[in-house]
C-alpha positions as CSV (number, residue, x, y, z in Angstrom):
1,X,15.1,-16.6,3.2
2,X,14.2,-13.1,4.6
3,X,16.9,-10.6,4.8
4,X,17.2,-6.9,5.2
5,X,17.4,-4.4,2.2
6,X,20.3,-2.0,2.9
7,X,21.2,0.6,0.6
8,X,24.5,2.0,0.0
9,X,23.7,5.3,1.8
10,X,22.7,3.2,4.8
11,X,25.6,0.9,4.7
12,X,27.9,4.0,4.7
13,X,26.1,5.5,7.8
14,X,25.3,2.3,9.6
15,X,27.5,3.2,12.8
16,X,25.6,6.5,13.0
17,X,22.1,4.8,12.5
18,X,19.9,4.7,9.5
19,X,16.4,6.4,8.8
20,X,14.1,4.3,6.9
21,X,13.8,5.6,3.3
22,X,10.1,4.8,2.7
23,X,8.6,1.9,1.1
24,X,10.2,-0.1,-1.7
25,X,6.8,-1.0,-3.3
26,X,3.4,0.0,-2.7
27,X,-0.3,-0.2,-4.0
28,X,-1.5,3.2,-5.3
29,X,-5.1,2.6,-6.4
30,X,-7.8,0.2,-7.9
31,X,-8.8,0.4,-11.3
32,X,-12.1,-0.4,-13.2
33,X,-12.0,-2.5,-16.4
34,X,-13.0,-0.5,-19.5
35,X,-15.4,-1.5,-22.1
36,X,-12.8,-3.6,-23.9
37,X,-11.9,-5.3,-20.4
38,X,-8.6,-3.6,-20.4
39,X,-6.8,-1.7,-17.6
40,X,-4.9,1.7,-17.9
41,X,-2.3,1.9,-15.0
42,X,-1.8,5.5,-15.9
43,X,-5.4,6.3,-15.0
44,X,-4.9,9.2,-12.6
45,X,-8.3,8.9,-10.8
46,X,-8.5,5.3,-10.2
47,X,-11.6,3.7,-8.3
48,X,-12.5,5.4,-5.0
49,X,-14.7,2.5,-3.9
50,X,-16.3,-0.6,-5.1
51,X,-19.6,-2.2,-5.4
52,X,-20.3,-6.0,-5.3
53,X,-23.8,-7.5,-6.5
54,X,-24.3,-10.8,-4.5
55,X,-27.6,-11.6,-6.5
56,X,-25.6,-14.1,-8.4
57,X,-24.6,-16.0,-5.2
58,X,-25.3,-19.6,-4.9
59,X,-28.4,-19.1,-2.7
60,X,-30.0,-17.1,-5.5
61,X,-29.7,-20.1,-8.0
62,X,-28.5,-17.6,-10.7
63,X,-25.6,-19.7,-12.2
64,X,-24.7,-17.2,-15.1
65,X,-24.0,-14.3,-12.3
66,X,-22.1,-16.4,-9.9
67,X,-18.7,-14.8,-9.6
68,X,-16.2,-13.6,-7.2
69,X,-15.2,-10.1,-6.5
70,X,-11.8,-9.0,-8.0
71,X,-9.8,-5.8,-7.0
72,X,-7.4,-4.8,-10.0
73,X,-4.7,-3.0,-8.1
74,X,-2.0,-0.8,-9.5
75,X,1.4,-1.8,-8.0
76,X,4.6,0.3,-7.9
77,X,8.2,-0.7,-7.5
78,X,10.7,1.9,-6.4
79,X,13.7,-0.6,-6.3
80,X,16.5,0.8,-8.4
81,X,18.2,-1.2,-11.2
82,X,21.4,-2.7,-9.7
83,X,22.8,-5.0,-12.4
84,X,26.7,-4.5,-13.1
85,X,27.6,-5.9,-16.5
86,X,31.3,-5.2,-16.0
87,X,31.4,-7.8,-13.0
88,X,28.8,-10.2,-14.4
89,X,26.2,-9.4,-11.8
90,X,22.6,-10.0,-13.2
91,X,19.8,-7.7,-12.0
92,X,18.7,-8.5,-8.4
93,X,16.0,-6.1,-8.0
94,X,13.3,-7.6,-10.3
95,X,10.4,-7.9,-8.0
96,X,8.0,-11.1,-8.3
97,X,4.7,-10.4,-6.7
98,X,3.5,-13.9,-5.7
99,X,0.8,-13.8,-2.8
100,X,-1.6,-11.5,-1.3
101,X,-3.4,-11.7,2.1
102,X,-7.1,-10.3,2.3
103,X,-9.1,-9.4,5.4
104,X,-12.8,-8.8,5.1
105,X,-13.5,-6.1,7.9
106,X,-16.3,-3.8,8.9
107,X,-16.0,0.2,8.9
108,X,-14.7,-0.3,12.7
109,X,-11.8,-2.5,11.5
110,X,-13.1,-5.5,13.0
111,X,-13.1,-8.8,11.0
112,X,-16.3,-10.0,9.7
113,X,-17.7,-12.9,11.7
114,X,-20.6,-13.8,9.6
115,X,-19.0,-16.7,7.5
116,X,-20.3,-20.2,8.0
117,X,-19.0,-22.0,10.8
118,X,-21.4,-25.0,10.9
119,X,-19.4,-27.0,8.3
120,X,-16.2,-25.9,6.8
121,X,-15.3,-22.5,8.3
122,X,-14.2,-19.8,5.9
123,X,-10.9,-18.4,7.0
124,X,-10.7,-14.7,7.3
125,X,-8.0,-13.4,6.7
126,X,-7.1,-15.7,3.7
127,X,-4.4,-15.8,1.2
128,X,-4.6,-15.9,-2.6
129,X,-1.8,-16.3,-5.3
130,X,-0.8,-13.7,-7.8
131,X,1.8,-13.6,-10.5
132,X,3.1,-10.4,-11.8
133,X,6.8,-9.2,-12.4
134,X,7.9,-5.5,-11.9
135,X,11.2,-4.4,-13.5
136,X,13.3,-2.1,-11.6
137,X,13.1,1.5,-12.1
138,X,15.9,3.4,-13.8
139,X,14.8,7.0,-13.1
140,X,12.5,9.0,-10.6
141,X,9.2,7.4,-11.4
142,X,8.3,3.8,-10.0
143,X,7.8,0.9,-12.3
144,X,3.9,0.1,-12.4
145,X,1.8,-2.8,-13.1
146,X,-1.6,-4.2,-12.5
147,X,-2.5,-7.3,-10.5
148,X,-5.9,-8.8,-10.2
149,X,-6.7,-9.8,-6.3
150,X,-9.7,-12.3,-5.6
151,X,-11.0,-10.1,-2.7
152,X,-14.1,-11.7,-2.2
153,X,-14.3,-15.4,-3.3
154,X,-17.5,-16.6,-4.6
155,X,-18.0,-19.1,-1.7
156,X,-18.1,-16.0,0.7
157,X,-20.8,-14.2,-1.0
158,X,-23.6,-16.1,0.4
159,X,-22.5,-15.0,4.0
160,X,-22.6,-11.3,3.1
161,X,-26.6,-11.0,3.0
162,X,-26.5,-9.2,6.2
163,X,-24.5,-6.2,4.6
164,X,-26.7,-5.6,1.7
165,X,-27.0,-1.9,1.5
166,X,-23.9,-1.4,3.5
167,X,-20.1,-1.0,3.0
168,X,-17.5,-3.5,4.2
169,X,-13.7,-3.1,3.8
170,X,-11.2,-5.4,1.8
171,X,-7.8,-5.1,3.4
172,X,-5.2,-6.3,1.2
173,X,-1.5,-6.8,1.9
174,X,0.8,-8.0,-1.0
175,X,3.9,-9.9,-0.8
176,X,6.8,-10.2,-3.1
177,X,10.4,-11.5,-3.5
178,X,13.2,-10.0,-5.5
179,X,15.6,-12.0,-7.8
180,X,18.1,-11.2,-5.3
181,X,16.1,-13.1,-2.5
182,X,14.8,-10.1,-0.6
183,X,11.4,-10.2,0.7
184,X,9.3,-7.0,0.1
185,X,6.0,-6.7,2.1
186,X,3.6,-4.0,1.0
187,X,1.8,-1.7,3.3
188,X,-1.9,-2.8,3.7
189,X,-4.3,-1.2,1.2
190,X,-7.9,-0.7,2.4
191,X,-10.8,-0.6,-0.1
192,X,-14.4,0.1,0.6
193,X,-16.9,-2.3,-1.1
194,X,-20.7,-1.5,-1.2
195,X,-22.6,-4.7,-1.0
196,X,-26.0,-4.9,-2.9
197,X,-28.4,-7.7,-4.1
198,X,-29.7,-7.3,-7.7
199,X,-28.7,-3.6,-8.3
200,X,-26.2,-4.6,-11.1
201,X,-27.9,-7.7,-12.5
202,X,-30.0,-7.4,-15.7
203,X,-32.2,-9.9,-17.2
204,X,-31.2,-10.9,-20.8
205,X,-35.1,-10.9,-21.7
206,X,-35.2,-7.5,-20.7
207,X,-32.3,-6.0,-22.8
208,X,-33.8,-4.2,-25.9
209,X,-31.8,-3.9,-29.1
210,X,-30.0,-0.4,-29.1
211,X,-30.5,-0.1,-25.4
212,X,-28.1,2.6,-24.2
213,X,-29.3,3.2,-20.7
214,X,-27.0,0.7,-19.1
215,X,-23.6,-0.6,-20.1
216,X,-23.9,-4.5,-20.8
217,X,-20.5,-5.2,-21.5
218,X,-19.8,-6.6,-18.1
219,X,-20.4,-10.1,-18.8
220,X,-17.9,-10.3,-21.6
221,X,-15.1,-9.8,-19.3
222,X,-13.7,-12.8,-17.2
223,X,-13.3,-11.5,-13.6
224,X,-16.2,-9.5,-12.3
225,X,-19.2,-8.5,-14.1
226,X,-21.9,-7.4,-11.7
227,X,-19.4,-5.1,-9.8
228,X,-18.0,-1.5,-9.8
229,X,-20.6,-0.2,-12.2
230,X,-20.6,-3.2,-14.8
231,X,-23.8,-5.4,-15.1
232,X,-24.2,-9.0,-15.1
233,X,-26.3,-10.3,-17.8
234,X,-28.6,-13.1,-16.3
235,X,-29.3,-15.3,-19.1
236,X,-31.7,-17.3,-17.0
237,X,-34.5,-14.7,-16.8
């Protein structure tokens, strides 16, 4: 069920009207995996824009570099702890983030219309499942966590050749529900992604011992080597 989240302050002044208090949860930034394939949610800089190499798409017959583009987003919960041990009330403000809707749009905010309609049409927008839990905050700072979002599924990459050398936008809206059965809809988060073909793919046969000119750790991570500055090592060349 969907119900309104009303604070005690709002309840006290309900007859006089209640101004919005701001978002209960929000996305603050995107992160890049480090060389250990880890994320640091306290990284103050974040990632300003992304890059996705579609050289490994199915049309290129490069199986070892076929992968989706993932966004690793920092999510924040400003829900306050509201348990009461004296009355036996358990904590209702634990936030379960369970789904995200992604729209692939151009820089003019229009949905991309290049997806294949000859057989099974690729939906745009589309939804993906997520699985992360945020505890309520007990202080002034929000509770933070990271959630991977499959922003461009592999099946969509073949349709992006018209955008090689250009940017598209991944618009993400995350949905969650508290243990108190309150639905929380995050504000939409837009992230620019540069599309290239071969710019972050490196042939295994051309990697020399001791080569330090390019990081080659990308293929050791599970999510998105060949993206955001990390190469995909193509074992087939």
